[in-house]
C-alpha positions in Angstrom: 148.6 -5.3 -55.1 146.5 -2.8 -56.8 147.6 -1.0 -60.0 148.1 2.2 -58.1 150.5 0.9 -55.5 152.3 -1.1 -58.2 152.6 2.0 -60.2 154.0 4.1 -57.2 156.4 1.2 -56.3 157.7 1.1 -59.7 157.9 5.0 -59.9 160.0 5.0 -56.5 162.3 2.2 -57.6 163.0 3.7 -61.1 163.7 7.2 -59.7 165.8 5.6 -57.0 167.7 3.6 -59.2 168.4 6.3 -61.5 169.5 8.5 -58.9 171.9 5.8 -57.4 173.3 5.3 -60.9 174.0 8.9 -61.2 175.6 9.0 -57.8 177.9 6.2 -58.6 178.9 7.6 -61.9 179.7 11.0 -60.2 181.8 9.1 -57.7 183.8 7.1 -60.2 184.5 10.3 -62.3 185.8 12.1 -59.3 188.0 9.1 -58.1 189.4 9.0 -61.9 189.9 12.7 -61.9 192.0 12.7 -58.7 194.1 9.6 -59.9 194.6 10.7 -63.4 194.4 14.7 -63.6 194.0 16.4 -66.9 197.4 17.4 -68.4 198.3 21.0 -68.3 198.7 22.6 -71.6 202.3 23.4 -72.7 203.3 27.1 -72.9 200.7 28.4 -70.6 201.6 31.0 -67.9 201.2 29.8 -64.3 198.5 31.6 -62.3 199.6 33.7 -59.4 
C-alpha cells in the first residue's frame, strides 16, 4: 500500500468515524430529551 492510498484510507476512516460518533451522540441526546423533558419554569404564562 503506497503512502498516498494509506493517507486517503486513513482520512476516510477518520472522517467517517467522526461523523458516526456525532450522529450517535445526537441520537442519544434526542432519546434522553424525549424521556426526560426539561422542567418548565414555575410562574410562566402558558402560550396560546
